[in-house]
N, C-alpha and C positions, 0 to 999 in steps of 0.2 A: 404411924401408923399408915397404909396406903390408904390411899384413893380407891373407892369400890368401881370396876367398871361395869356398863351394862351389859348384861347377859344376852346371846344371844339367844334364848330359848324363845319361840315364839307363845303368844300368850292364846288361853284355850279358848275356842267360844263353841258353849252348847248352844249358840242361838238366845234369841230374847225370854228374860221370864216373863213367867206362865201371868195372863192379866188377875190381878189379886192381891199379888205376891207383897208378903207384909215389910217391913222397911226391916224388921230383925232380919229378916232370912237375904235380903238385898246386903245390911250393912255386914253377914256373915260372909258372902262370898267377896265382897271388897276385901274385909279379914281376911281371907286367905289368898286371895290374889296379893297380896302386899306380904304375908307370910312367906308366899311363894318365891318373891324375887326376895327378899331380901337373904331365905336360904340357900339361892344363886351365887348372890354379892359374894355371904359370908365361901363357899364352897370358891370360888375363884380366886380370896385372898389367901385362902389358906390351900390352895391343891387338892381340894377332897373332892370325891366321883359325888356325881346326887346321884340316887333313885329314886327312879320314875316310871309312872305305869302310863304304856305306851301302845297302843290298840290289843288292850288285854295281858302285853308283856311286861313283865317287871325289866327293865332294862338300865343299864350306868352308864352312864355322862359324866364325861371328862367336861369341866368348867370352861376352858377355855375354848374348845370346839361348838359351833352351833349344832341345834339340834335334827337342824334341816336334813347334814353331812352325816348323821349316824347311822 
């Protein structure tokens, strides 16, 4: 098995969580970030494209390319 390389996908920033946000909500956000990172790693390992939403558009990203070059 090959060692996963870090993906060049930027982390989305939607600003700080609103005051009074529950611990469950914050935990869910962290879980979603971990799942997205794992999906990028698997895509790199298998040479599979990623399908993501960017600016309201669905786009296909090659795992070997930075999202900023798309």
